[in-house]
C-alpha positions in Angstrom: 0.1 -0.1 0.2 1.3 3.6 -0.8 0.5 5.9 1.4 1.5 10.2 0.3 2.8 12.5 3.3 -0.1 14.8 1.9 -2.2 14.0 -1.0 -3.4 16.9 -2.8 -4.6 15.1 -5.6 -7.6 13.0 -3.4 -8.7 16.9 -2.1 -8.5 18.5 -6.1 -10.7 15.2 -7.6 -13.1 15.2 -4.8 -13.7 18.7 -5.2 -13.0 19.0 -8.6 -16.5 21.1 -10.6 -15.9 23.8 -7.6 -12.5 24.3 -8.0 -12.2 24.3 -11.8 -15.4 26.5 -11.5 -13.8 29.4 -9.5 -10.8 29.3 -11.1 -12.9 29.4 -14.7 -14.6 32.7 -13.2 -11.4 34.4 -12.5 -10.2 33.4 -16.0 -13.0 35.1 -17.4 -13.2 38.1 -15.7 -9.4 38.5 -16.1 -8.8 40.5 -12.5 -5.8 38.6 -12.0 -4.5 40.6 -9.0 -6.2 42.5 -6.2 -9.5 41.1 -8.0 -12.7 40.5 -6.8 -11.8 36.9 -5.5 -9.3 38.2 -3.2 -11.6 40.6 -1.4 -14.1 38.4 -1.2 -11.7 35.6 0.5 -10.1 38.7 2.3 -13.0 39.1 4.6 -14.4 35.6 4.7 -10.9 34.5 6.3 -11.3 37.5 8.8 -14.5 36.4 9.6 -13.2 32.4 10.1 -10.4 33.9 12.3 -12.7 36.4 14.4 -11.0 39.3 13.3 -10.9 42.3 11.7 -9.0 42.6 8.8 -7.3 40.0 6.7 -4.5 40.7 3.8 -3.9 38.6 1.3 0.1 38.5 0.6 2.2 35.9 -1.5 3.6 33.8 0.9 3.8 32.9 4.8 7.4 33.8 4.4 6.6 37.3 3.3 3.8 38.0 5.5 5.6 37.6 8.5 8.6 40.6 6.7 5.8 42.9 6.1 4.1 42.0 9.5 7.4 42.7 11.4 7.9 45.9 9.1 4.3 47.3 10.0 5.4 46.6 13.6 8.2 48.7 13.6 10.8 46.3 13.7 14.7 47.7 12.3 17.6 47.2 12.3 19.4 46.7 16.0 16.1 45.3 17.5 15.8 41.7 18.5 12.6 39.8 18.4 12.4 36.2 20.7 11.2 33.4 18.6 11.4 29.4 19.0 14.2 27.3 18.4 12.6 24.5 16.9 10.4 26.1 14.1 11.2 26.1 10.3 13.9 29.1 9.7 10.8 31.3 7.3 10.2 32.8 10.9 13.8 33.6 11.4 14.3 34.6 8.1 11.6 37.1 8.4 13.3 38.8 11.4 16.6 38.9 9.6 14.7 40.3 6.4 13.9 43.5 8.5 17.3 43.6 9.8 16.7 42.6 13.4 18.1 39.7 15.1 16.3 36.3 16.3 16.5 35.7 20.1 15.7 31.7 20.0 13.6 30.4 23.1 14.1 26.3 24.1 11.0 24.2 23.1 8.5 23.0 25.9 8.7 19.1 25.5 5.2 18.4 26.2 3.6 20.5 23.4 6.8 21.4 21.2 5.9 25.0 21.3 7.9 27.7 22.4 8.8 27.2 26.4 6.7 30.6 28.1 9.1 30.2 31.3 12.1 30.8 29.3 10.8 33.6 27.1 11.9 36.8 30.3 15.4 35.3 30.9 16.0 36.2 26.6 14.4 40.2 27.2 17.1 42.7 26.8 16.6 46.3 26.1 16.8 46.1 22.7 13.9 42.9 22.5 11.0 44.7 20.5 8.6 41.9 19.4 7.9 37.9 20.6 6.8 35.5 17.8 5.1 32.5 19.5 4.8 29.8 16.5 1.4 27.6 17.0 3.7 24.6 16.0 2.5 21.6 14.3 -1.0 22.9 14.8 -1.5 23.0 18.4 -1.5 26.8 19.7 1.4 28.0 22.4 0.1 29.2 25.7 -0.3 32.5 24.8 -1.5 33.5 28.7 2.1 33.9 30.0 3.1 35.2 26.6 0.7 38.1 26.9 1.4 38.7 30.2 4.9 38.9 29.8 4.6 41.0 26.6 2.3 43.3 28.8 5.3 43.5 31.1 7.8 44.8 29.1 5.8 46.6 26.4 6.4 44.2 23.8 4.4 43.3 20.3 3.5 40.2 19.4 3.2 38.3 16.0 1.5 35.1 15.8 3.2 32.6 13.7 0.0 30.6 12.6 1.7 29.2 9.7 0.6 25.6 10.5 -2.5 26.5 12.8 -5.5 27.7 10.5 -8.3 27.3 13.0 -6.8 26.0 16.2 -8.8 27.4 19.4 -6.6 28.6 22.3 -9.2 29.2 25.4 -11.9 29.8 22.8 -10.0 32.0 20.7 -9.1 32.2 17.1 -5.5 31.7 16.6 -4.9 34.7 14.7 -7.0 36.7 17.1 -5.2 36.7 20.1 -1.7 38.8 19.2 -1.2 42.1 17.7 -1.1 40.5 14.7 -0.5 36.8 12.8 0.2 35.8 10.1 -1.0 32.5 7.8 0.7 30.1 4.8 -1.4 28.7 2.1 1.7 26.9 1.0 0.0 23.5 -0.8 -0.2 21.1 1.6 -1.3 23.4 5.0 -4.8 22.6 6.1 -6.2 24.5 3.9 -3.6 25.5 1.1 -3.4 27.1 -2.2 -2.7 25.9 -5.6 1.2 27.4 -5.4 2.0 29.8 -3.1 0.1 32.2 -0.3 -0.1 33.9 2.5 -2.1 36.5 4.7 -1.9 38.9 7.5 -4.5 39.1 10.0 -5.1 41.9 12.7 -7.8 44.0 14.5 -5.6 46.8 14.5 -7.1 49.0 11.5 -3.8 51.6 11.7 -1.8 48.2 11.1 -4.2 46.9 7.9 -4.0 50.1 6.2 -0.1 50.0 6.4 0.1 46.4 5.1 -2.1 47.0 2.1 -0.1 49.8 0.9 3.2 48.2 1.7 2.2 44.9 0.1 1.1 46.7 -3.2 4.8 48.4 -4.1 3.6 51.1 -1.5 0.0 52.3 -2.6 -3.2 51.8 -3.5 -3.5 53.7 -6.7 -1.4 52.9 -9.7 1.9 54.9 -9.9 1.5 57.1 -6.7 3.5 55.2 -3.9 3.1 56.8 -0.8 5.8 54.6 1.1 8.4 52.6 -0.1 6.9 49.3 -0.4 7.1 45.8 -1.7 5.4 43.6 -4.6 3.4 40.8 -2.2 0.2 39.9 -3.1 -2.1 36.8 -3.1 -2.9 35.8 -6.4 -6.4 36.3 -7.5 -7.2 32.8 -8.8 -5.7 31.6 -5.5 -7.7 33.4 -3.6 -10.7 31.8 -5.5 -9.1 28.6 -4.4 -9.0 29.5 -0.8 -12.6 30.5 -1.1 -13.6 27.1 -2.4 -11.8 25.5 0.6 -12.8 27.7 3.5 -16.3 26.1 3.1 -14.3 23.3 4.1 -12.0 23.7 6.4 -13.8 23.1 9.8 -14.6 19.7 8.3 -11.3 19.0 7.6 -9.8 20.0 11.0 -12.4 17.6 12.4 -11.4 14.8 10.2 -7.2 15.9 10.7 -8.4 15.6 14.5 -10.2 11.9 14.4 -7.3 10.8 12.1 -4.8 11.8 15.5 -7.4 10.0 17.8 -7.2 7.0 16.0 -3.2 7.2 15.7 -2.8 7.3 19.1 -5.3 5.0 20.3 -3.5 2.3 17.0 -0.1 2.7 18.3 -1.0 2.4 22.2 1.0 0.2 24.4 4.4 0.5 22.2 7.0 1.8 24.5 9.5 2.2 22.2 7.4 5.6 20.7 5.7 8.7 22.0 2.6 10.2 21.2 1.7 13.3 20.7 -0.1 15.3 23.9 -3.0 17.6 23.8 -2.5 20.8 26.3 -5.5 21.5 28.3 -7.8 24.4 26.8 -6.6 24.2 23.4 -8.3 22.3 20.0 -5.3 21.7 18.1 -6.1 21.4 14.3 -2.7 18.8 13.6 -1.2 20.3 10.4 1.0 17.3 11.5 1.2 14.3 13.7 4.5 14.2 15.2 5.7 10.9 17.0 9.0 10.4 18.7 11.4 7.3 19.0 14.9 7.6 20.0 15.0 4.8 16.5 13.9 7.3 14.8 16.4 7.1 11.6 15.9 3.5 11.2 12.1 3.5 11.7 12.2 6.6 8.3 14.0 4.2 6.4 11.7 1.3 7.0 8.7 3.1 6.7 9.8 4.4 3.7 10.9 0.9 1.8 6.8 0.0 2.9 5.7 3.0 0.6 4.8 5.0 3.6 6.0 8.7 3.4 7.0 10.3 6.3 8.8 13.4 7.3 11.1 15.4 9.8 10.0 18.7 11.0 12.7 19.6 11.6 15.9 17.7 11.4 18.4 20.7 11.8 17.4 23.2 14.8 17.5 27.1 13.7 20.6 28.0 15.9 22.6 25.0 14.1 22.2 26.0 10.8 24.7 27.4 8.6 23.1 30.3 7.7 23.2 31.5 11.3 26.2 30.7 12.4 27.2 34.3 12.7 24.5 34.3 15.9 27.4 32.4 17.7 24.8 29.7 18.9 26.9 25.8 19.4 25.5 22.4 20.5 24.0 22.5 23.7 22.9 26.0 23.9 19.0 24.8 23.4 18.9 20.8 24.7 15.1 19.9 24.4 15.0 21.3 21.0 18.3 19.2 19.9 17.1 16.6 21.8 13.9 16.3 20.5 15.2 16.9 16.7 17.1 13.4 16.2 13.7 11.9 17.7 10.7 13.5 15.7 9.1 11.9 13.1 6.0 13.0 11.0 3.2 10.5 10.1 1.0 11.0 7.1 -1.7 13.3 8.2 -4.6 14.5 5.3 -8.5 14.6 5.5 -8.6 12.0 3.2 -6.6 9.5 4.7 -8.7 6.5 5.6 -8.7 4.4 9.1 -7.3 1.8 6.8 -4.2 3.3 5.9 -3.8 4.2 9.3 -3.7 0.6 10.2 -1.2 -0.2 7.8 0.8 2.7 8.9 0.6 1.3 13.4 1.5 -1.8 12.0 4.0 -1.4 9.9 5.6 1.0 13.4 4.9 -1.9 15.5 6.2 -4.4 13.2 9.8 -2.9 13.0 9.9 -2.5 16.8 8.9 -6.5 16.8 11.6 -7.1 14.5 
């Protein structure tokens, strides 16, 4: 049985008529940039996030960069974030000229350890970027309290957490501003790159509208130095179709996660994900741990089961960030888990039969 890590084709086939119709509508109208479908999607996604404003951009990385710019983060500033996230979070900080300052992970949630944030704050610190990693919200109450105490901005990196809930609040509506990615493999993904910035602050929203479109609203009228980062109208049309199903798809992901956990119960050699209290995760990824990770990964791939590692090399040990002076041992939990984590296939269209095959293969590996 061949099982993909993500199966975008299945989703397309199931809703092909809707996708084709949405794309055709844009093609006929010809409003490919900042068109009607984008305007409608921005309104709908803002409502979904329980936020007032949503601005579509070209990617999640661009979204993080723009969000930091409108928050006033500049060269010489420091921004605190997780050491175990995808490098895009740190790169956006670098892109505005600021310095990323990393914090180790909480072993229970895989998210930034809020108890270690305060010790990283200096006079240069201007913002915190909590990452809702793998679709489980970070512990925002503690982070909000710290931010208020030190007058710091909070940028939620919600690129893996579309629809996740923290204490009855949608992620994306908790901090000053939030960013989502619509990379094809996300819980709601475009047919290409895409992203969005969400906020309840009108001043920030207005700045983003200018910044994403070369610094102006009217063609050839540039009020600030902007960039070109706009969510394509065709992608917005696709996302409007998908948004109608997102709640249902997230529910299926949760059901799959519960089924995985039950199917893998009793295996002492692995650790399954733990759900925090007062949150509803959306399981962008289902990540297990084992000290025999690399051997299990090879075994599963030989069984035609596609698996992944998110992420094998922590940011502070990447060559790209050698200049920051971090070394092995600086973030012990992050480094320990980077050697043990393994992401299993996870998407709404996954079947119980497929999960059974994955679980059986994992059990076979440990019983060899």
